[in-house]
Short mmCIF file of the C-alpha atoms (twelve columns), coordinates in Angstrom:
data_MODEL
# 
_entry.id   MODEL 
# 
loop_
_atom_site.group_PDB 
_atom_site.id 
_atom_site.type_symbol 
_atom_site.label_atom_id 
_atom_site.label_alt_id 
_atom_site.label_comp_id 
_atom_site.label_asym_id 
_atom_site.label_seq_id 
_atom_site.Cartn_x 
_atom_site.Cartn_y 
_atom_site.Cartn_z 
_atom_site.pdbx_PDB_model_num 
ATOM 1  C CA . MET A 1  -8.853  17.524  -111.751 1 
ATOM 2  C CA . SER A 2  -11.129 16.249  -114.416 1 
ATOM 3  C CA . VAL A 3  -13.788 13.633  -113.945 1 
ATOM 4  C CA . MET A 4  -11.723 11.096  -115.893 1 
ATOM 5  C CA . ASN A 5  -8.780  11.492  -113.520 1 
ATOM 6  C CA . VAL A 6  -11.033 10.969  -110.513 1 
ATOM 7  C CA . LEU A 7  -12.626 7.874   -112.049 1 
ATOM 8  C CA . SER A 8  -9.221  6.534   -113.023 1 
ATOM 9  C CA . ASP A 9  -7.953  6.965   -109.471 1 
ATOM 10 C CA . LEU A 10 -11.076 5.281   -108.086 1 
ATOM 11 C CA . VAL A 11 -10.661 2.248   -110.346 1 
ATOM 12 C CA . GLU A 12 -6.949  2.049   -109.543 1 
ATOM 13 C CA . ASN A 13 -7.597  2.130   -105.805 1 
ATOM 14 C CA . THR A 14 -10.350 -0.462  -106.075 1 
ATOM 15 C CA . VAL A 15 -8.150  -2.856  -108.039 1 
ATOM 16 C CA . ALA A 16 -5.278  -2.366  -105.584 1 
ATOM 17 C CA . PHE A 17 -7.641  -3.046  -102.669 1 
ATOM 18 C CA . VAL A 18 -8.921  -6.285  -104.220 1 
ATOM 19 C CA . VAL A 19 -5.397  -7.461  -105.055 1 
ATOM 20 C CA . MET A 20 -4.205  -6.762  -101.496 1 
ATOM 21 C CA . ILE A 21 -7.145  -8.703  -100.030 1 
ATOM 22 C CA . ILE A 22 -6.437  -11.683 -102.295 1 
ATOM 23 C CA . LEU A 23 -2.723  -11.612 -101.446 1 
ATOM 24 C CA . GLY A 24 -3.546  -11.375 -97.742  1 
ATOM 25 C CA . ILE A 25 -5.792  -14.436 -97.954  1 
ATOM 26 C CA . LEU A 26 -3.166  -16.409 -99.879  1 
ATOM 27 C CA . ALA A 27 -0.489  -15.401 -97.372  1 
ATOM 28 C CA . PHE A 28 -2.764  -16.533 -94.551  1 
ATOM 29 C CA . PHE A 29 -3.241  -19.980 -96.119  1 
ATOM 30 C CA . VAL A 30 0.492   -20.368 -96.682  1 
ATOM 31 C CA . THR A 31 1.212   -19.274 -93.108  1 
ATOM 32 C CA . VAL A 32 -1.307  -21.774 -91.699  1 
ATOM 33 C CA . PHE A 33 0.452   -24.511 -93.660  1 
ATOM 34 C CA . VAL A 34 3.876   -23.382 -92.431  1 
ATOM 35 C CA . VAL A 35 2.770   -23.206 -88.791  1 
ATOM 36 C CA . LYS A 36 1.162   -26.656 -88.911  1 
ATOM 37 C CA . SER A 37 4.159   -28.152 -90.733  1 
ATOM 38 C CA . GLY A 38 6.581   -26.515 -88.317  1 
ATOM 39 C CA . ALA A 39 4.665   -27.890 -85.351  1 
ATOM 40 C CA . SER A 40 4.781   -31.392 -86.778  1 
ATOM 41 C CA . LEU A 41 8.497   -31.078 -87.588  1 
ATOM 42 C CA . ALA A 42 9.151   -29.872 -84.049  1 
ATOM 43 C CA . GLY A 43 7.727   -33.106 -82.723  1 
ATOM 44 C CA . TYR A 44 4.243   -32.046 -81.745  1 
ATOM 45 C CA . THR A 45 2.257   -35.131 -82.659  1 
ATOM 46 C CA . SER A 46 -1.469  -35.753 -82.426  1 
ATOM 47 C CA . GLY A 47 -1.571  -35.662 -78.621  1 
ATOM 48 C CA . ALA A 48 0.386   -32.429 -78.224  1 
ATOM 49 C CA . ALA A 49 -0.387  -30.805 -81.567  1 
ATOM 50 C CA . PRO A 50 -1.467  -27.176 -81.414  1 
ATOM 51 C CA . GLU A 51 -5.209  -26.774 -81.623  1 
ATOM 52 C CA . ALA A 52 -6.779  -25.216 -84.693  1 
ATOM 53 C CA . ASP A 53 -7.682  -21.958 -82.967  1 
ATOM 54 C CA . MET A 54 -4.082  -21.382 -81.889  1 
ATOM 55 C CA . VAL A 55 -2.813  -22.134 -85.405  1 
ATOM 56 C CA . VAL A 56 -5.267  -19.621 -86.866  1 
ATOM 57 C CA . LEU A 57 -4.394  -17.016 -84.226  1 
ATOM 58 C CA . SER A 58 -0.650  -17.311 -84.781  1 
ATOM 59 C CA . SER A 59 -1.071  -17.263 -88.550  1 
ATOM 60 C CA . ALA A 60 -3.293  -14.197 -88.383  1 
ATOM 61 C CA . LEU A 61 -0.765  -12.365 -86.214  1 
ATOM 62 C CA . ILE A 62 2.122   -13.234 -88.529  1 
ATOM 63 C CA . VAL A 63 0.212   -12.165 -91.657  1 
ATOM 64 C CA . ALA A 64 -1.044  -8.936  -90.054  1 
ATOM 65 C CA . ALA A 65 2.458   -8.029  -88.909  1 
ATOM 66 C CA . SER A 66 3.897   -8.674  -92.369  1 
ATOM 67 C CA . ILE A 67 1.172   -6.631  -94.082  1 
ATOM 68 C CA . ILE A 68 1.698   -3.722  -91.677  1 
ATOM 69 C CA . ALA A 69 5.471   -3.934  -92.093  1 
ATOM 70 C CA . GLY A 70 5.073   -3.972  -95.876  1 
ATOM 71 C CA . ALA A 71 2.850   -0.901  -95.761  1 
ATOM 72 C CA . MET A 72 5.405   1.150   -93.820  1 
ATOM 73 C CA . LYS A 73 7.777   3.286   -95.845  1 
# 
């Protein structure tokens, strides 16, 4: 392998890593919105609404599971 091929692969992997991080963050924000909206549609009002830490935990689990499932071939 030449030096150019190695550098090309390094740049390609770096760009793919950054894109995956950005997509993961966007998916997390969308999932937080969906979980909060679903809780309000299910009738959980201000008194019985899920707390913020539980919304973040459930969103993180859903996003992590979807990223892992997408990585499997």
